[in-house]
N, C-alpha and C positions, 0 to 999 in steps of 0.2 A: 504494500500500500504506500502511496505517496502521501507525504504530509507537508503542508506549508507551515513554517514557523514564522509567524508574522511579528515583526518587531515594532512595538509602539513606544513612544517616548514623548516627553514634553518638548515640542519642537523649539520653543524659545530657548530652552536650556542648551540644546545641541547647537543652535545658531550662535550662542554666546561663547562657545569654546574657541580658544585660540587655534590657529592652524596646528600648532604643536600638540595641544591637548586632543584635538580631533585625530591627528595622525597616530597618536599613542593608542587611543581606543581602537581605531581601525586595525592597527598592527596586532593588538591583543585578540580582536575578533578573528582575524585571518589565522592567527596561531591556534585559536580554539577550533577553527574549521578544519585544520590540517588533518587531525586523526579521523574526522568524519569523512573527508575526501579520500584518505588513504584506505579506509575500510570499504570504499565503494558505495557508501550510503548518501553521499553529499552531491546534490545537483546544483543548479544555478542559484545564485544569490544576487541580490541587487539592493542598492541604497536608492531610495526614491528621492527625487528633487523636492524642493520646498513645497509645502501644501499651497502656498499662494500661487504657485504655477500650475496647480491642478485644475482640471475642468471636469464638470459633471454633465453628462448627457441624460436628460430625463424627459418624460412626457410622451404623449401619443404621436403616432405617425413618425415623421423624421425627427421629432423631439426638439428640445431647446438646449443649447449649450450654455451652461452657467459657470461663472468663475468659482473655483474652489470646491473642496470636497464637502463642505457644510457639515463637518463632523460635530456632533453635540457631545464631545468627550474632552476630558482633560488632556489625554495623550492623543497623538496623531500616528497613523500608520506611516512609518518612515523607511521600511525595508522588509525584505523577506529572504528566507532560506528555503530551498526545496530539498527534502530528504526522502529516502526510501527505506522503510523498516517494515517488519512483519507485524509489529504490535504498537498500540498507543504508548505503552510504557517505554519502549525503545525511543520513540520520537520525543517523548517528554524528557527522557534522559539527555538526548542531544540538545534540547532547548536549555536544560539546566547547565550544560557545559558552556553554551554560548552566554548565558546570563552570568556565569561566574566572572566573566571578564567585562561585562557591561551591566552591573547590578542595578542601575536605576531604570533600565529598560523593562518593559512588560512584554512577555512573549505569549502569543496565542498559537496554539497548535491545532491545525485543522486538516482533516483528510482532504485529499485532492483527487478529482477525477479528470484525467487528461482527455480533452477533445481532439487535440492535434498533438500527437506525440512528437518528441524531439529526439535527436541523437542522444544516446546514453540512457534514456528512460523509455520503456515501451508503453503501450496503451494500458490503462488501468482496467482490471476486470470489472465486468458488470456495468 
């Protein structure tokens, strides 16, 4: 089963980091990803750009494009990791390893069904 480990954080806090502070956290995250990658369980990961650059498409027909994600939460979705494990517990353990190096982040672990498989991960069953 594929799982998305969604990384939430208070965006203003991230944006307040100096380039050196940001680079240090990114280096720690990459280090935490290394054993997941080496074990063959780690897929694509991405850091999302600022939420002010996000657009939301909603409404009937062609829809309307609105500025921003309009999240009604304290934290914003700022990135994700895609992992492949047999159980929820294994995916949660991977999220815990990532959180050890970025303890102020909140991680949501959600099963993923691929509609368009990519190299490295096949289609999800069912």
